Each structure stands twice: as structure tokens, then as C-alpha cells.
C-alpha positions as CSV (number, residue, x, y, z in Angstrom):
1,M,-36.2,173.9,262.3
2,T,-39.5,177.1,260.6
3,D,-38.0,178.3,258.1
4,T,-40.8,181.2,257.1
5,A,-41.6,182.8,253.7
6,P,-42.7,185.9,253.0
7,V,-47.1,185.6,251.2
8,T,-48.3,188.6,250.2
9,N,-52.5,188.8,249.9
10,G,-53.5,191.1,246.6
11,A,-55.9,193.2,248.3
12,D,-53.8,193.3,251.4
13,D,-50.6,195.1,250.5
14,Q,-49.5,193.9,254.0
15,Q,-46.6,190.7,254.4
16,Q,-48.1,187.0,255.7
17,M,-45.1,184.7,257.1
18,A,-46.3,181.2,256.1
19,Q,-44.7,178.8,258.0
20,V,-43.2,175.2,257.2
21,A,-42.3,173.5,260.7
22,V,-40.4,170.3,260.0
23,Q,-41.8,167.9,262.9
24,K,-39.8,165.3,261.9
25,I,-37.0,163.6,260.2
26,Y,-36.8,159.7,259.5
27,V,-34.9,157.2,257.3
28,K,-37.6,155.2,255.3
29,D,-35.4,153.0,253.6
30,A,-31.6,152.2,253.3
31,S,-29.5,150.1,251.8
32,F,-25.5,149.3,250.7
33,E,-24.3,147.3,248.5
34,A,-21.2,147.0,248.2
35,P,-19.9,143.8,245.6
36,N,-16.0,142.5,245.0
37,A,-15.5,144.1,248.4
38,P,-12.8,144.5,249.4
39,M,-10.6,144.0,246.5
40,I,-13.4,146.3,244.9
41,F,-11.7,149.8,246.4
42,Q,-7.6,148.6,245.0
43,D,-9.3,149.7,241.5
44,Q,-7.8,152.8,239.9
45,G,-10.4,153.0,237.2
46,Q,-12.5,156.3,236.9
47,P,-16.2,154.9,238.7
48,N,-19.2,156.1,236.1
49,I,-21.5,158.1,238.9
50,Q,-25.2,157.8,238.5
51,L,-27.6,160.2,240.8
52,N,-31.0,160.6,240.9
53,L,-33.6,162.3,242.8
54,N,-37.0,161.7,243.1
55,Q,-39.7,163.2,245.3
56,K,-43.3,162.7,247.1
57,V,-45.5,164.0,248.8
58,Q,-48.7,162.6,250.8
59,T,-51.2,164.3,253.5
60,I,-51.1,162.3,256.2
61,G,-53.6,165.2,258.1
62,D,-54.7,168.6,258.4
63,N,-51.8,170.7,257.1
64,V,-49.7,167.4,257.9
65,Y,-47.4,166.0,255.1
66,E,-45.4,163.7,254.3
67,V,-42.6,164.6,252.0
68,V,-39.7,161.7,250.7
69,L,-36.8,162.4,249.3
70,T,-35.4,159.4,247.5
71,V,-31.9,159.3,246.3
72,T,-30.4,157.1,244.4
73,L,-26.4,157.2,243.9
74,T,-25.4,154.2,241.4
75,C,-21.0,153.4,240.7
76,T,-19.8,151.0,239.1
77,A,-15.9,151.2,238.1
78,F,-14.9,148.0,235.4
79,A,-11.3,147.2,235.3
80,A,-9.7,144.9,233.1
81,A,-6.0,144.2,232.3
82,A,-4.4,141.1,229.7
83,A,-0.9,140.2,229.5
84,V,0.6,137.5,226.9
85,F,4.3,136.3,228.4
86,T,6.9,133.6,226.5
87,V,8.7,131.9,229.0
88,P,11.7,130.6,227.2
89,N,13.2,127.0,228.8
90,T,10.6,125.6,230.2
91,R,9.2,122.0,230.8
92,S,5.2,122.1,229.7
93,L,2.9,123.8,232.0
94,S,0.6,121.3,231.8
95,P,-0.4,120.6,235.4
96,P,0.8,116.5,236.8
97,N,-1.8,113.4,235.9
């Protein structure tokens, strides 16, 4: 895959094409956590989603660079339900001795 963009020389009207060639694409690190799965997928609440992007460039040779794009996506969902019941005409609900 090669992307080109015109680069102009201030002293010259001719345009030269700068080339960027993708040499390798790889996953450097990956992690996925789903606490409380599979029950968490039953929640009907609206999740809180946070997306963070970061990049780092490192020279690894003449005109060769490693560009690391870090994507962190955090999704949290909380739900709580409570109820108060009255149960008439019942014996004590205490566990037997």
C-alpha cells in the first residue's frame, strides 16, 4: 500500500511525489476483559464509553519508522434495583435452627 502526497520545492515549480509505503501491520499488544460475563450483557442500562487514542513514533532505520497507535476503549455499565415487599400471613422467614 502506498500513499502519495504532493511536495513542492520553493525554488522549483515542479512537484515531487513523497511516498509512504506500509511495510508491515501487526498487533503489538491486545487485551480484553469482561468482568461479570455473561450476566453483564443482560443489563439494559446506558453504558459509559470512554475512548482514548495515543500515538508514538520511533525511528528504527534509515527512512524507516515504527508508528504505534494505541486505542483504549473502556465501557462501563452499572445498574441497581431494589424492592420492598410485604408478605402477609406467613411465618417467620428466618432459617430453621
